[in-house]
Every structure is written in C-alpha cells, then in structure tokens.
C-alpha positions as CSV (number, residue, x, y, z in Angstrom):
1,X,0.0,0.0,0.0
2,X,1.4,3.5,-0.9
3,X,2.0,6.1,1.8
4,X,-1.0,8.2,0.9
5,X,-3.4,5.2,1.2
6,X,-1.7,4.2,4.4
7,X,-2.4,7.6,5.9
8,X,-6.0,7.5,4.9
9,X,-6.5,4.0,6.2
10,X,-4.9,4.9,9.5
11,X,-7.2,7.9,9.9
12,X,-10.3,5.9,9.0
13,X,-9.2,3.2,11.4
14,X,-9.0,5.7,14.2
15,X,-12.3,7.2,13.3
16,X,-14.3,4.1,13.0
17,X,-12.8,2.2,15.9
18,X,-13.7,5.1,18.2
19,X,-10.0,5.8,19.1
20,X,-10.7,9.3,17.8
21,X,-14.1,10.1,19.2
22,X,-16.3,13.1,18.0
23,X,-14.5,16.3,18.9
24,X,-11.1,14.8,18.8
25,X,-8.4,17.0,17.2
26,X,-6.5,15.4,14.5
27,X,-2.7,15.7,14.2
28,X,-1.6,18.8,12.2
29,X,-0.9,18.6,8.5
30,X,2.8,19.0,9.2
31,X,2.7,16.1,11.7
32,X,0.9,13.9,9.2
33,X,3.4,14.8,6.5
34,X,6.2,13.8,8.8
35,X,4.6,10.6,10.1
36,X,3.8,9.2,6.6
37,X,6.6,10.9,4.6
38,X,4.2,12.5,2.1
39,X,3.7,16.1,0.8
40,X,1.4,18.6,2.4
41,X,-0.7,18.7,-0.8
42,X,-1.3,15.0,-0.6
43,X,-2.3,15.3,3.0
44,X,-4.7,18.1,2.1
45,X,-6.4,16.1,-0.6
46,X,-7.0,13.2,1.8
47,X,-8.4,15.5,4.4
48,X,-10.6,17.2,1.9
49,X,-12.0,13.9,0.8
50,X,-12.8,12.9,4.5
51,X,-14.3,16.3,5.0
52,X,-16.6,15.9,2.0
53,X,-17.7,12.6,3.5
54,X,-18.7,14.4,6.7
55,X,-16.2,12.6,8.8
56,X,-14.1,15.6,9.8
57,X,-14.5,19.3,10.1
58,X,-11.8,22.0,9.7
59,X,-11.8,25.1,11.8
60,X,-9.7,28.0,10.5
61,X,-7.0,28.8,13.0
62,X,-7.9,25.9,15.3
63,X,-7.4,22.6,13.5
64,X,-9.2,19.6,12.1
65,X,-11.7,17.7,14.3
66,X,-13.7,14.5,14.2
67,X,-17.3,15.5,13.5
68,X,-20.1,15.0,16.0
69,X,-21.7,11.6,16.1
70,X,-25.3,12.9,15.7
71,X,-26.5,10.4,18.2
72,X,-25.0,7.4,16.4
73,X,-25.1,4.5,18.9
74,X,-21.9,2.7,20.0
75,X,-23.2,-0.5,18.3
76,X,-23.1,1.3,14.9
77,X,-19.5,2.4,15.5
78,X,-18.7,-1.3,16.1
79,X,-20.3,-2.2,12.8
80,X,-18.1,0.4,11.1
81,X,-15.1,-1.1,12.8
82,X,-16.1,-4.5,11.5
83,X,-16.3,-3.1,8.0
84,X,-12.6,-2.4,8.2
85,X,-12.0,-6.2,8.4
86,X,-14.4,-7.2,5.6
87,X,-12.7,-9.3,3.0
88,X,-12.6,-8.3,-0.7
89,X,-14.8,-11.3,-1.5
90,X,-17.4,-10.3,1.0
91,X,-17.4,-6.8,-0.2
92,X,-17.9,-7.8,-3.8
93,X,-20.8,-10.0,-2.8
94,X,-22.4,-7.1,-1.0
95,X,-21.8,-4.7,-3.9
96,X,-23.4,-7.1,-6.3
97,X,-26.6,-7.2,-4.2
98,X,-26.8,-3.5,-3.4
99,X,-25.5,-1.5,-6.3
100,X,-27.9,-2.8,-9.0
101,X,-30.7,-1.8,-6.7
102,X,-29.2,1.6,-6.2
103,X,-29.2,2.1,-10.0
104,X,-33.0,1.5,-10.0
105,X,-33.5,4.2,-7.3
106,X,-31.1,6.6,-9.1
107,X,-33.3,6.3,-12.3
108,X,-36.3,7.2,-10.2
109,X,-35.0,10.0,-8.0
110,X,-31.8,11.6,-9.4
111,X,-31.8,15.2,-10.4
112,X,-30.0,16.9,-13.3
113,X,-27.4,18.1,-10.7
114,X,-26.8,14.4,-9.6
115,X,-26.2,13.4,-13.2
116,X,-23.8,16.3,-13.6
117,X,-21.8,15.1,-10.5
118,X,-21.7,11.6,-11.9
119,X,-20.3,12.9,-15.2
120,X,-17.8,15.0,-13.3
121,X,-16.6,11.9,-11.4
122,X,-16.1,10.1,-14.8
123,X,-14.2,13.1,-16.1
124,X,-11.9,13.3,-13.1
125,X,-11.2,9.5,-13.1
126,X,-10.3,9.6,-16.8
127,X,-8.0,12.5,-16.2
128,X,-6.3,11.0,-13.2
129,X,-2.5,10.7,-13.6
130,X,-2.0,8.2,-10.7
131,X,-3.5,5.1,-9.3
132,X,-4.5,6.9,-6.1
133,X,-6.4,9.7,-8.0
134,X,-8.1,7.2,-10.2
135,X,-9.2,5.0,-7.3
136,X,-10.4,8.2,-5.4
137,X,-12.7,9.2,-8.3
138,X,-13.8,5.6,-9.0
139,X,-14.9,5.4,-5.3
140,X,-16.5,8.9,-5.6
141,X,-18.6,7.9,-8.6
142,X,-20.1,5.0,-6.8
143,X,-20.7,7.1,-3.7
144,X,-22.4,9.8,-5.8
145,X,-24.7,7.1,-7.2
146,X,-25.8,6.2,-3.7
147,X,-26.3,9.9,-2.9
148,X,-28.4,10.3,-6.1
149,X,-31.0,7.9,-4.6
150,X,-31.9,10.7,-2.1
151,X,-32.3,7.9,0.4
152,X,-30.4,8.6,3.6
153,X,-30.5,5.0,4.7
154,X,-29.0,3.8,1.4
155,X,-26.3,6.5,1.8
156,X,-25.3,5.3,5.3
157,X,-25.2,1.6,4.2
158,X,-23.1,2.5,1.2
159,X,-20.8,4.5,3.5
160,X,-19.9,1.2,5.2
161,X,-18.8,-0.2,1.9
162,X,-16.6,2.8,1.3
163,X,-15.0,2.1,4.7
164,X,-14.4,-1.5,3.6
165,X,-12.8,-0.3,0.4
166,X,-10.3,1.7,2.4
167,X,-8.9,-1.5,3.9
168,X,-5.3,-2.3,2.9
169,X,-6.2,-5.7,1.4
170,X,-8.7,-4.1,-1.1
171,X,-6.1,-1.5,-2.1
172,X,-3.4,-4.1,-2.6
173,X,-5.6,-6.2,-4.8
174,X,-6.9,-3.3,-6.8
175,X,-3.4,-1.9,-7.4
176,X,-2.1,-5.4,-8.5
177,X,-5.1,-6.0,-10.8
178,X,-5.4,-2.5,-12.4
179,X,-3.6,-2.6,-15.7
180,X,-4.0,0.2,-18.2
181,X,-6.3,-1.9,-20.3
182,X,-8.5,-2.7,-17.3
183,X,-8.6,0.9,-16.2
184,X,-9.8,1.9,-19.7
185,X,-12.4,-0.8,-19.6
186,X,-13.7,0.4,-16.2
187,X,-13.8,4.0,-17.5
188,X,-15.9,2.9,-20.5
189,X,-18.2,0.9,-18.3
190,X,-18.7,3.8,-16.0
191,X,-19.6,6.0,-18.9
192,X,-22.2,3.5,-20.1
193,X,-23.7,3.3,-16.7
194,X,-24.0,7.0,-16.3
195,X,-25.5,7.4,-19.7
196,X,-28.1,4.7,-19.0
197,X,-29.0,6.4,-15.7
198,X,-29.3,9.8,-17.3
199,X,-31.6,8.2,-19.9
200,X,-33.8,6.8,-17.1
201,X,-33.3,3.3,-18.5
202,X,-33.5,1.2,-15.3
203,X,-33.3,-2.2,-17.0
204,X,-30.1,-1.2,-18.9
205,X,-28.5,0.6,-16.0
206,X,-29.0,-2.4,-13.7
207,X,-27.6,-4.8,-16.3
208,X,-24.6,-2.5,-16.8
209,X,-23.9,-2.1,-13.1
210,X,-24.0,-5.9,-12.6
211,X,-21.8,-6.5,-15.6
212,X,-19.2,-3.9,-14.3
213,X,-19.1,-5.4,-10.8
214,X,-18.7,-8.9,-12.1
215,X,-15.8,-7.6,-14.3
216,X,-14.2,-6.0,-11.3
217,X,-14.7,-9.2,-9.2
218,X,-13.1,-11.4,-11.9
219,X,-10.1,-9.1,-12.1
220,X,-9.7,-8.8,-8.4
221,X,-10.5,-12.4,-7.3
222,X,-10.2,-14.4,-10.4
223,X,-13.9,-15.2,-10.8
C-alpha cells in the first residue's frame, strides 16, 4: 500500500474504531506529512476527501476535528469497525446485491445536478494521472450514485462499503489488478452506466452495473 493510502487507512481506522471520538483534534498537516513521509498537498487532498464525506471538520486557526456523532449509537460504531475487516470477496458479494438496486433508485429519483456530478466523477477519473487519484474518483462515482438515490439509509449503508474499500487488502488487490487496459475498460463501463442512468433506463442501468461489478470481481479475485 502506498504512503497516501496508508495515511487515509490509518485515519479511518482511528475514526471508525472510536479511538478518535467526536470532537477529537487530528494531528496537524505537518505532523501527518512527517509521520507518513508525504507532501502537504497529498495530506490536504486526503483531508478534503474525508471532510466531504462528513467525517471531519476543519476550523480556521484551530485545526481539524472529528465531527459530532449525531446520536449514532456505539453499536453502529462497532459495525463500522467491523467493515474495516471485511474481505474483498465479502465486499464484492455485498456490492453485487446493493449497487444494481441503487441504480434503480437513481433512475427514479436523481436530479440533473446528480447526473452532472456523476459525469464529473467520470471526467476526473479519466484525467487521473496516478492510481490513487483514479481510485479516489472511482470510489467517488459509486458514492455519488448512492447519494443520487436521495435515500439517507442507502447512503449510510453504502458508506460502510466505502470504509471496507479503504482497507489495505482491497487497495493491494486493486493496485495489483489494475492494468492500463482494465482501467480503460472500467472507464468505458462507468460512462455506459452514467448514460443509462441519465436516460432513465433502469433495466439497462441495472444490467450494466451488474456487468461492471462482475468484471471487477473477476479481475480482483479471479472469478
């Protein structure tokens, strides 16, 4: 696992295990740079990503803090911690069940702005000049699909899968399996999915999502 991914995984582990409870102040950007031997710009990108997920909040002149739990019970924090140990095979099985259903809801409830955000994620993934950047926007595309259902429960369930994707074993498998040819195929499949969603073609969108996930599973796990 690269240093940037290691930093992100370490932060998520602290957040979801409860080691860093709501209100906890994160190490400074400088401290994170030194701890993981990465640039400040890389640290800032990772923190921005976590902020956009609602996991942390940045206060000018004060620092970066874990966001309030909003009444989330301890049992749910335990579930989030368990997600960090979910195997890639378990994760893919869950994605094959959930994400085609998400596509159906996107067709029903997504707004023009949702479709614009999905297209942007495709654009950013295609323009990515590193594995880390491509994986970030690949993940973001699927997260935005969940958001486009406008169903808060679906969003929270999907957030657990994002936590699982942050685990080191997933990143190692993805990096090992992601050839240039496969990345181009994923990008093409993403475009087809977004186009079907935008056309409000639920049957096609569901079929394309399932085909894409089976392709990813085959490349990651060998079948």
